[in-house]
mmCIF file of the N, C-alpha and C atoms, coordinates in Angstrom:
data_MODEL
# 
_entry.id   MODEL 
# 
loop_
_atom_site.group_PDB 
_atom_site.id 
_atom_site.type_symbol 
_atom_site.label_atom_id 
_atom_site.label_alt_id 
_atom_site.label_comp_id 
_atom_site.label_asym_id 
_atom_site.label_entity_id 
_atom_site.label_seq_id 
_atom_site.pdbx_PDB_ins_code 
_atom_site.Cartn_x 
_atom_site.Cartn_y 
_atom_site.Cartn_z 
_atom_site.occupancy 
_atom_site.B_iso_or_equiv 
_atom_site.pdbx_formal_charge 
_atom_site.auth_seq_id 
_atom_site.auth_comp_id 
_atom_site.auth_asym_id 
_atom_site.auth_atom_id 
_atom_site.pdbx_PDB_model_num 
ATOM 1   N N  . MET A 1 1  ? -29.538 5.350  -45.253 1.00 0.00 ? 1  MET A N  1 
ATOM 2   C CA . MET A 1 1  ? -29.266 5.285  -43.731 1.00 0.00 ? 1  MET A CA 1 
ATOM 3   C C  . MET A 1 1  ? -27.875 6.712  -43.230 1.00 0.00 ? 1  MET A C  1 
ATOM 4   N N  . THR A 1 2  ? -28.442 7.915  -43.294 1.00 0.00 ? 2  THR A N  1 
ATOM 5   C CA . THR A 1 2  ? -27.696 9.264  -42.538 1.00 0.00 ? 2  THR A CA 1 
ATOM 6   C C  . THR A 1 2  ? -27.888 9.670  -41.451 1.00 0.00 ? 2  THR A C  1 
ATOM 7   N N  . GLU A 1 3  ? -26.395 9.707  -40.601 1.00 0.00 ? 3  GLU A N  1 
ATOM 8   C CA . GLU A 1 3  ? -26.496 9.879  -39.233 1.00 0.00 ? 3  GLU A CA 1 
ATOM 9   C C  . GLU A 1 3  ? -25.521 10.318 -38.926 1.00 0.00 ? 3  GLU A C  1 
ATOM 10  N N  . ASP A 1 4  ? -24.577 11.222 -37.846 1.00 0.00 ? 4  ASP A N  1 
ATOM 11  C CA . ASP A 1 4  ? -24.008 11.612 -37.322 1.00 0.00 ? 4  ASP A CA 1 
ATOM 12  C C  . ASP A 1 4  ? -23.199 10.466 -36.121 1.00 0.00 ? 4  ASP A C  1 
ATOM 13  N N  . PHE A 1 5  ? -22.415 9.555  -36.909 1.00 0.00 ? 5  PHE A N  1 
ATOM 14  C CA . PHE A 1 5  ? -22.019 7.975  -35.928 1.00 0.00 ? 5  PHE A CA 1 
ATOM 15  C C  . PHE A 1 5  ? -21.281 8.353  -34.627 1.00 0.00 ? 5  PHE A C  1 
ATOM 16  N N  . ASN A 1 6  ? -20.765 9.812  -35.104 1.00 0.00 ? 6  ASN A N  1 
ATOM 17  C CA . ASN A 1 6  ? -19.564 9.957  -34.143 1.00 0.00 ? 6  ASN A CA 1 
ATOM 18  C C  . ASN A 1 6  ? -18.551 8.588  -33.624 1.00 0.00 ? 6  ASN A C  1 
ATOM 19  N N  . ILE A 1 7  ? -17.886 8.085  -35.252 1.00 0.00 ? 7  ILE A N  1 
ATOM 20  C CA . ILE A 1 7  ? -17.237 7.331  -35.217 1.00 0.00 ? 7  ILE A CA 1 
ATOM 21  C C  . ILE A 1 7  ? -16.100 7.415  -35.923 1.00 0.00 ? 7  ILE A C  1 
ATOM 22  N N  . SER A 1 8  ? -15.008 8.418  -35.289 1.00 0.00 ? 8  SER A N  1 
ATOM 23  C CA . SER A 1 8  ? -13.485 8.353  -36.272 1.00 0.00 ? 8  SER A CA 1 
ATOM 24  C C  . SER A 1 8  ? -13.027 7.550  -36.778 1.00 0.00 ? 8  SER A C  1 
ATOM 25  N N  . ASP A 1 9  ? -12.725 7.650  -38.153 1.00 0.00 ? 9  ASP A N  1 
ATOM 26  C CA . ASP A 1 9  ? -11.797 5.973  -38.465 1.00 0.00 ? 9  ASP A CA 1 
ATOM 27  C C  . ASP A 1 9  ? -11.435 6.850  -39.333 1.00 0.00 ? 9  ASP A C  1 
ATOM 28  N N  . ASN A 1 10 ? -10.414 6.027  -40.012 1.00 0.00 ? 10 ASN A N  1 
ATOM 29  C CA . ASN A 1 10 ? -9.422  6.131  -41.258 1.00 0.00 ? 10 ASN A CA 1 
ATOM 30  C C  . ASN A 1 10 ? -9.894  5.657  -42.346 1.00 0.00 ? 10 ASN A C  1 
ATOM 31  N N  . GLU A 1 11 ? -10.963 4.877  -42.266 1.00 0.00 ? 11 GLU A N  1 
ATOM 32  C CA . GLU A 1 11 ? -11.896 4.200  -43.701 1.00 0.00 ? 11 GLU A CA 1 
ATOM 33  C C  . GLU A 1 11 ? -12.699 5.598  -44.321 1.00 0.00 ? 11 GLU A C  1 
ATOM 34  N N  . TRP A 1 12 ? -13.416 6.306  -43.558 1.00 0.00 ? 12 TRP A N  1 
ATOM 35  C CA . TRP A 1 12 ? -13.545 7.311  -44.370 1.00 0.00 ? 12 TRP A CA 1 
ATOM 36  C C  . TRP A 1 12 ? -12.921 8.688  -43.965 1.00 0.00 ? 12 TRP A C  1 
ATOM 37  N N  . ASP A 1 13 ? -12.022 8.435  -43.416 1.00 0.00 ? 13 ASP A N  1 
ATOM 38  C CA . ASP A 1 13 ? -11.309 10.333 -43.002 1.00 0.00 ? 13 ASP A CA 1 
ATOM 39  C C  . ASP A 1 13 ? -10.247 9.772  -42.989 1.00 0.00 ? 13 ASP A C  1 
ATOM 40  N N  . SER A 1 14 ? -9.520  10.081 -44.279 1.00 0.00 ? 14 SER A N  1 
ATOM 41  C CA . SER A 1 14 ? -7.802  9.495  -44.242 1.00 0.00 ? 14 SER A CA 1 
ATOM 42  C C  . SER A 1 14 ? -7.264  10.268 -43.402 1.00 0.00 ? 14 SER A C  1 
ATOM 43  N N  . SER A 1 15 ? -7.454  11.673 -43.149 1.00 0.00 ? 15 SER A N  1 
ATOM 44  C CA . SER A 1 15 ? -6.845  12.311 -42.283 1.00 0.00 ? 15 SER A CA 1 
ATOM 45  C C  . SER A 1 15 ? -6.664  11.989 -40.744 1.00 0.00 ? 15 SER A C  1 
ATOM 46  N N  . TYR A 1 16 ? -7.765  10.749 -40.684 1.00 0.00 ? 16 TYR A N  1 
ATOM 47  C CA . TYR A 1 16 ? -7.714  10.342 -39.171 1.00 0.00 ? 16 TYR A CA 1 
ATOM 48  C C  . TYR A 1 16 ? -6.480  9.063  -39.509 1.00 0.00 ? 16 TYR A C  1 
ATOM 49  N N  . SER A 1 17 ? -5.840  9.395  -38.510 1.00 0.00 ? 17 SER A N  1 
ATOM 50  C CA . SER A 1 17 ? -4.603  7.861  -39.027 1.00 0.00 ? 17 SER A CA 1 
ATOM 51  C C  . SER A 1 17 ? -4.897  6.670  -38.075 1.00 0.00 ? 17 SER A C  1 
ATOM 52  N N  . HIS A 1 18 ? -5.778  6.173  -37.231 1.00 0.00 ? 18 HIS A N  1 
ATOM 53  C CA . HIS A 1 18 ? -6.539  5.178  -36.326 1.00 0.00 ? 18 HIS A CA 1 
ATOM 54  C C  . HIS A 1 18 ? -7.541  4.747  -36.812 1.00 0.00 ? 18 HIS A C  1 
ATOM 55  N N  . TYR A 1 19 ? -7.803  3.324  -36.658 1.00 0.00 ? 19 TYR A N  1 
ATOM 56  C CA . TYR A 1 19 ? -8.878  2.366  -36.350 1.00 0.00 ? 19 TYR A CA 1 
ATOM 57  C C  . TYR A 1 19 ? -9.701  2.411  -35.611 1.00 0.00 ? 19 TYR A C  1 
ATOM 58  N N  . SER A 1 20 ? -11.487 2.791  -35.121 1.00 0.00 ? 20 SER A N  1 
ATOM 59  C CA . SER A 1 20 ? -11.887 2.723  -34.263 1.00 0.00 ? 20 SER A CA 1 
ATOM 60  C C  . SER A 1 20 ? -12.741 1.165  -34.268 1.00 0.00 ? 20 SER A C  1 
ATOM 61  N N  . ASN A 1 21 ? -12.654 0.301  -32.889 1.00 0.00 ? 21 ASN A N  1 
ATOM 62  C CA . ASN A 1 21 ? -13.231 -0.711 -32.232 1.00 0.00 ? 21 ASN A CA 1 
ATOM 63  C C  . ASN A 1 21 ? -14.813 -0.842 -33.368 1.00 0.00 ? 21 ASN A C  1 
ATOM 64  N N  . TYR A 1 22 ? -15.779 0.133  -33.140 1.00 0.00 ? 22 TYR A N  1 
ATOM 65  C CA . TYR A 1 22 ? -16.870 0.717  -33.003 1.00 0.00 ? 22 TYR A CA 1 
ATOM 66  C C  . TYR A 1 22 ? -17.017 0.561  -34.888 1.00 0.00 ? 22 TYR A C  1 
ATOM 67  N N  . THR A 1 23 ? -16.194 0.207  -35.448 1.00 0.00 ? 23 THR A N  1 
ATOM 68  C CA . THR A 1 23 ? -16.543 0.592  -37.091 1.00 0.00 ? 23 THR A CA 1 
ATOM 69  C C  . THR A 1 23 ? -16.765 -0.849 -37.175 1.00 0.00 ? 23 THR A C  1 
ATOM 70  N N  . ASP A 1 24 ? -16.215 -1.670 -36.751 1.00 0.00 ? 24 ASP A N  1 
ATOM 71  C CA . ASP A 1 24 ? -16.791 -2.819 -37.209 1.00 0.00 ? 24 ASP A CA 1 
ATOM 72  C C  . ASP A 1 24 ? -18.261 -3.336 -36.835 1.00 0.00 ? 24 ASP A C  1 
ATOM 73  N N  . SER A 1 25 ? -18.917 -2.995 -35.858 1.00 0.00 ? 25 SER A N  1 
ATOM 74  C CA . SER A 1 25 ? -20.066 -2.870 -35.329 1.00 0.00 ? 25 SER A CA 1 
ATOM 75  C C  . SER A 1 25 ? -20.934 -2.523 -36.395 1.00 0.00 ? 25 SER A C  1 
ATOM 76  N N  . LEU A 1 26 ? -20.690 -1.043 -36.497 1.00 0.00 ? 26 LEU A N  1 
ATOM 77  C CA . LEU A 1 26 ? -21.128 -0.566 -37.672 1.00 0.00 ? 26 LEU A CA 1 
ATOM 78  C C  . LEU A 1 26 ? -21.378 -1.033 -38.917 1.00 0.00 ? 26 LEU A C  1 
ATOM 79  N N  . LYS A 1 27 ? -20.453 -1.604 -39.497 1.00 0.00 ? 27 LYS A N  1 
ATOM 80  C CA . LYS A 1 27 ? -20.138 -2.599 -40.662 1.00 0.00 ? 27 LYS A CA 1 
ATOM 81  C C  . LYS A 1 27 ? -21.208 -3.435 -40.355 1.00 0.00 ? 27 LYS A C  1 
ATOM 82  N N  . GLU A 1 28 ? -21.027 -4.548 -39.588 1.00 0.00 ? 28 GLU A N  1 
ATOM 83  C CA . GLU A 1 28 ? -22.126 -5.649 -39.334 1.00 0.00 ? 28 GLU A CA 1 
ATOM 84  C C  . GLU A 1 28 ? -23.363 -5.170 -39.456 1.00 0.00 ? 28 GLU A C  1 
ATOM 85  N N  . ILE A 1 29 ? -23.510 -3.927 -38.983 1.00 0.00 ? 29 ILE A N  1 
ATOM 86  C CA . ILE A 1 29 ? -25.337 -3.457 -38.870 1.00 0.00 ? 29 ILE A CA 1 
ATOM 87  C C  . ILE A 1 29 ? -25.805 -3.236 -40.467 1.00 0.00 ? 29 ILE A C  1 
ATOM 88  N N  . VAL A 1 30 ? -24.811 -2.150 -40.847 1.00 0.00 ? 30 VAL A N  1 
ATOM 89  C CA . VAL A 1 30 ? -24.614 -1.670 -42.551 1.00 0.00 ? 30 VAL A CA 1 
ATOM 90  C C  . VAL A 1 30 ? -25.039 -3.105 -43.313 1.00 0.00 ? 30 VAL A C  1 
ATOM 91  N N  . ASP A 1 31 ? -24.156 -3.761 -43.259 1.00 0.00 ? 31 ASP A N  1 
ATOM 92  C CA . ASP A 1 31 ? -23.972 -5.122 -44.156 1.00 0.00 ? 31 ASP A CA 1 
ATOM 93  C C  . ASP A 1 31 ? -25.721 -5.924 -44.012 1.00 0.00 ? 31 ASP A C  1 
ATOM 94  N N  . SER A 1 32 ? -25.829 -6.256 -42.676 1.00 0.00 ? 32 SER A N  1 
ATOM 95  C CA . SER A 1 32 ? -27.292 -6.867 -42.757 1.00 0.00 ? 32 SER A CA 1 
ATOM 96  C C  . SER A 1 32 ? -27.946 -5.942 -43.278 1.00 0.00 ? 32 SER A C  1 
ATOM 97  N N  . PHE A 1 33 ? -28.458 -4.708 -43.490 1.00 0.00 ? 33 PHE A N  1 
ATOM 98  C CA . PHE A 1 33 ? -29.203 -4.221 -44.322 1.00 0.00 ? 33 PHE A CA 1 
ATOM 99  C C  . PHE A 1 33 ? -28.978 -4.322 -45.780 1.00 0.00 ? 33 PHE A C  1 
ATOM 100 N N  . ASN A 1 34 ? -27.701 -4.855 -46.041 1.00 0.00 ? 34 ASN A N  1 
ATOM 101 C CA . ASN A 1 34 ? -27.258 -4.816 -47.932 1.00 0.00 ? 34 ASN A CA 1 
ATOM 102 C C  . ASN A 1 34 ? -27.037 -2.906 -48.237 1.00 0.00 ? 34 ASN A C  1 
ATOM 103 N N  . LEU A 1 35 ? -26.411 -2.699 -47.559 1.00 0.00 ? 35 LEU A N  1 
ATOM 104 C CA . LEU A 1 35 ? -25.981 -1.137 -47.799 1.00 0.00 ? 35 LEU A CA 1 
ATOM 105 C C  . LEU A 1 35 ? -24.809 -0.778 -48.257 1.00 0.00 ? 35 LEU A C  1 
ATOM 106 N N  . GLU A 1 36 ? -24.068 0.184  -48.567 1.00 0.00 ? 36 GLU A N  1 
ATOM 107 C CA . GLU A 1 36 ? -22.614 0.544  -48.489 1.00 0.00 ? 36 GLU A CA 1 
ATOM 108 C C  . GLU A 1 36 ? -22.293 2.197  -48.156 1.00 0.00 ? 36 GLU A C  1 
ATOM 109 N N  . LEU A 1 37 ? -21.059 1.971  -47.793 1.00 0.00 ? 37 LEU A N  1 
ATOM 110 C CA . LEU A 1 37 ? -21.183 3.605  -47.470 1.00 0.00 ? 37 LEU A CA 1 
ATOM 111 C C  . LEU A 1 37 ? -20.958 4.235  -48.732 1.00 0.00 ? 37 LEU A C  1 
ATOM 112 N N  . SER A 1 38 ? -21.756 5.391  -48.835 1.00 0.00 ? 38 SER A N  1 
ATOM 113 C CA . SER A 1 38 ? -21.481 6.527  -50.100 1.00 0.00 ? 38 SER A CA 1 
ATOM 114 C C  . SER A 1 38 ? -20.384 7.169  -49.715 1.00 0.00 ? 38 SER A C  1 
ATOM 115 N N  . THR A 1 39 ? -19.573 7.432  -50.736 1.00 0.00 ? 39 THR A N  1 
ATOM 116 C CA . THR A 1 39 ? -18.700 8.122  -50.993 1.00 0.00 ? 39 THR A CA 1 
ATOM 117 C C  . THR A 1 39 ? -18.908 9.646  -51.651 1.00 0.00 ? 39 THR A C  1 
ATOM 118 N N  . PRO A 1 40 ? -18.753 10.638 -51.158 1.00 0.00 ? 40 PRO A N  1 
ATOM 119 C CA . PRO A 1 40 ? -18.973 11.782 -51.534 1.00 0.00 ? 40 PRO A CA 1 
ATOM 120 C C  . PRO A 1 40 ? -18.101 12.524 -52.602 1.00 0.00 ? 40 PRO A C  1 
ATOM 121 N N  . VAL A 1 41 ? -18.337 13.421 -53.515 1.00 0.00 ? 41 VAL A N  1 
ATOM 122 C CA . VAL A 1 41 ? -17.581 13.432 -54.635 1.00 0.00 ? 41 VAL A CA 1 
ATOM 123 C C  . VAL A 1 41 ? -16.530 14.654 -54.645 1.00 0.00 ? 41 VAL A C  1 
ATOM 124 N N  . ASN A 1 42 ? -16.693 15.171 -53.304 1.00 0.00 ? 42 ASN A N  1 
ATOM 125 C CA . ASN A 1 42 ? -15.755 16.354 -52.719 1.00 0.00 ? 42 ASN A CA 1 
ATOM 126 C C  . ASN A 1 42 ? -15.416 16.055 -51.511 1.00 0.00 ? 42 ASN A C  1 
ATOM 127 N N  . GLN A 1 43 ? -14.821 14.947 -50.903 1.00 0.00 ? 43 GLN A N  1 
ATOM 128 C CA . GLN A 1 43 ? -14.882 15.003 -49.097 1.00 0.00 ? 43 GLN A CA 1 
ATOM 129 C C  . GLN A 1 43 ? -14.599 16.410 -49.003 1.00 0.00 ? 43 GLN A C  1 
ATOM 130 N N  . VAL A 1 44 ? -15.202 17.066 -47.444 1.00 0.00 ? 44 VAL A N  1 
ATOM 131 C CA . VAL A 1 44 ? -15.162 17.719 -47.053 1.00 0.00 ? 44 VAL A CA 1 
ATOM 132 C C  . VAL A 1 44 ? -14.927 16.832 -45.188 1.00 0.00 ? 44 VAL A C  1 
ATOM 133 N N  . SER A 1 45 ? -14.587 17.930 -44.404 1.00 0.00 ? 45 SER A N  1 
ATOM 134 C CA . SER A 1 45 ? -14.660 17.808 -42.841 1.00 0.00 ? 45 SER A CA 1 
ATOM 135 C C  . SER A 1 45 ? -16.540 18.367 -42.231 1.00 0.00 ? 45 SER A C  1 
ATOM 136 N N  . MET A 1 46 ? -17.035 17.330 -41.588 1.00 0.00 ? 46 MET A N  1 
ATOM 137 C CA . MET A 1 46 ? -18.090 17.804 -41.727 1.00 0.00 ? 46 MET A CA 1 
ATOM 138 C C  . MET A 1 46 ? -18.277 18.449 -39.824 1.00 0.00 ? 46 MET A C  1 
ATOM 139 N N  . TYR A 1 47 ? -17.230 17.915 -38.995 1.00 0.00 ? 47 TYR A N  1 
ATOM 140 C CA . TYR A 1 47 ? -16.761 18.514 -37.617 1.00 0.00 ? 47 TYR A CA 1 
ATOM 141 C C  . TYR A 1 47 ? -15.583 19.391 -38.234 1.00 0.00 ? 47 TYR A C  1 
ATOM 142 N N  . CYS A 1 48 ? -15.818 20.612 -37.637 1.00 0.00 ? 48 CYS A N  1 
ATOM 143 C CA . CYS A 1 48 ? -14.682 21.974 -37.733 1.00 0.00 ? 48 CYS A CA 1 
ATOM 144 C C  . CYS A 1 48 ? -14.264 22.283 -36.269 1.00 0.00 ? 48 CYS A C  1 
ATOM 145 N N  . THR A 1 49 ? -13.048 22.194 -35.779 1.00 0.00 ? 49 THR A N  1 
ATOM 146 C CA . THR A 1 49 ? -13.062 22.246 -34.289 1.00 0.00 ? 49 THR A CA 1 
ATOM 147 C C  . THR A 1 49 ? -12.793 23.784 -34.475 1.00 0.00 ? 49 THR A C  1 
ATOM 148 N N  . ASP A 1 50 ? -12.966 23.950 -33.184 1.00 0.00 ? 50 ASP A N  1 
ATOM 149 C CA . ASP A 1 50 ? -12.532 25.584 -32.597 1.00 0.00 ? 50 ASP A CA 1 
ATOM 150 C C  . ASP A 1 50 ? -11.177 25.613 -31.920 1.00 0.00 ? 50 ASP A C  1 
ATOM 151 N N  . ASN A 1 51 ? -10.502 24.365 -31.662 1.00 0.00 ? 51 ASN A N  1 
ATOM 152 C CA . ASN A 1 51 ? -9.218  23.879 -30.768 1.00 0.00 ? 51 ASN A CA 1 
ATOM 153 C C  . ASN A 1 51 ? -8.056  23.626 -31.600 1.00 0.00 ? 51 ASN A C  1 
ATOM 154 N N  . PRO A 1 52 ? -7.586  24.344 -32.345 1.00 0.00 ? 52 PRO A N  1 
ATOM 155 C CA . PRO A 1 52 ? -6.203  24.522 -33.089 1.00 0.00 ? 52 PRO A CA 1 
ATOM 156 C C  . PRO A 1 52 ? -5.540  22.782 -32.737 1.00 0.00 ? 52 PRO A C  1 
ATOM 157 N N  . GLN A 1 53 ? -5.407  22.382 -31.825 1.00 0.00 ? 53 GLN A N  1 
ATOM 158 C CA . GLN A 1 53 ? -4.631  21.379 -31.375 1.00 0.00 ? 53 GLN A CA 1 
ATOM 159 C C  . GLN A 1 53 ? -5.693  20.011 -32.125 1.00 0.00 ? 53 GLN A C  1 
ATOM 160 N N  . ASP A 1 54 ? -6.739  20.560 -31.801 1.00 0.00 ? 54 ASP A N  1 
ATOM 161 C CA . ASP A 1 54 ? -7.556  19.207 -32.567 1.00 0.00 ? 54 ASP A CA 1 
ATOM 162 C C  . ASP A 1 54 ? -7.952  19.200 -34.523 1.00 0.00 ? 54 ASP A C  1 
ATOM 163 N N  . SER A 1 55 ? -8.115  17.838 -34.611 1.00 0.00 ? 55 SER A N  1 
ATOM 164 C CA . SER A 1 55 ? -8.218  18.234 -36.147 1.00 0.00 ? 55 SER A CA 1 
ATOM 165 C C  . SER A 1 55 ? -9.822  17.857 -36.134 1.00 0.00 ? 55 SER A C  1 
ATOM 166 N N  . ASN A 1 56 ? -10.258 18.659 -38.009 1.00 0.00 ? 56 ASN A N  1 
ATOM 167 C CA . ASN A 1 56 ? -11.441 18.439 -38.115 1.00 0.00 ? 56 ASN A CA 1 
ATOM 168 C C  . ASN A 1 56 ? -11.645 17.149 -38.715 1.00 0.00 ? 56 ASN A C  1 
ATOM 169 N N  . SER A 1 57 ? -12.686 16.579 -39.104 1.00 0.00 ? 57 SER A N  1 
ATOM 170 C CA . SER A 1 57 ? -13.172 15.083 -38.877 1.00 0.00 ? 57 SER A CA 1 
ATOM 171 C C  . SER A 1 57 ? -14.810 14.961 -39.771 1.00 0.00 ? 57 SER A C  1 
ATOM 172 N N  . VAL A 1 58 ? -14.406 13.453 -40.469 1.00 0.00 ? 58 VAL A N  1 
ATOM 173 C CA . VAL A 1 58 ? -15.773 13.126 -41.080 1.00 0.00 ? 58 VAL A CA 1 
ATOM 174 C C  . VAL A 1 58 ? -16.379 12.443 -39.952 1.00 0.00 ? 58 VAL A C  1 
ATOM 175 N N  . LEU A 1 59 ? -17.931 12.772 -39.487 1.00 0.00 ? 59 LEU A N  1 
ATOM 176 C CA . LEU A 1 59 ? -18.293 12.145 -38.700 1.00 0.00 ? 59 LEU A CA 1 
ATOM 177 C C  . LEU A 1 59 ? -19.989 11.685 -39.239 1.00 0.00 ? 59 LEU A C  1 
ATOM 178 N N  . ASP A 1 60 ? -20.061 12.657 -39.885 1.00 0.00 ? 60 ASP A N  1 
ATOM 179 C CA . ASP A 1 60 ? -21.505 12.090 -40.703 1.00 0.00 ? 60 ASP A CA 1 
ATOM 180 C C  . ASP A 1 60 ? -21.653 11.579 -42.339 1.00 0.00 ? 60 ASP A C  1 
ATOM 181 N N  . LEU A 1 61 ? -22.135 10.498 -41.963 1.00 0.00 ? 61 LEU A N  1 
ATOM 182 C CA . LEU A 1 61 ? -21.739 9.255  -43.319 1.00 0.00 ? 61 LEU A CA 1 
ATOM 183 C C  . LEU A 1 61 ? -23.129 9.023  -43.665 1.00 0.00 ? 61 LEU A C  1 
ATOM 184 N N  . MET A 1 62 ? -23.276 8.568  -44.702 1.00 0.00 ? 62 MET A N  1 
ATOM 185 C CA . MET A 1 62 ? -24.208 7.906  -45.410 1.00 0.00 ? 62 MET A CA 1 
ATOM 186 C C  . MET A 1 62 ? -24.143 6.789  -45.742 1.00 0.00 ? 62 MET A C  1 
ATOM 187 N N  . PHE A 1 63 ? -25.255 5.906  -45.971 1.00 0.00 ? 63 PHE A N  1 
ATOM 188 C CA . PHE A 1 63 ? -24.810 4.278  -46.185 1.00 0.00 ? 63 PHE A CA 1 
ATOM 189 C C  . PHE A 1 63 ? -26.096 4.058  -47.139 1.00 0.00 ? 63 PHE A C  1 
ATOM 190 N N  . LEU A 1 64 ? -25.696 3.988  -48.553 1.00 0.00 ? 64 LEU A N  1 
ATOM 191 C CA . LEU A 1 64 ? -27.285 3.462  -49.509 1.00 0.00 ? 64 LEU A CA 1 
ATOM 192 C C  . LEU A 1 64 ? -27.343 2.109  -49.754 1.00 0.00 ? 64 LEU A C  1 
# 
């Protein structure tokens, strides 16, 4: 299952310092299908902002 979930969370993006309440809902759905978060060998930001005050982030996730 792959998607741009638009859920920033420190569980999959260590540069993001907050926890999202939406993560719990997503994890429940993922667990119900017996899937696990796939961790890339080389973690890269998938969202790159043009605004220097915003940070790049990982929003595209893959569950296997």
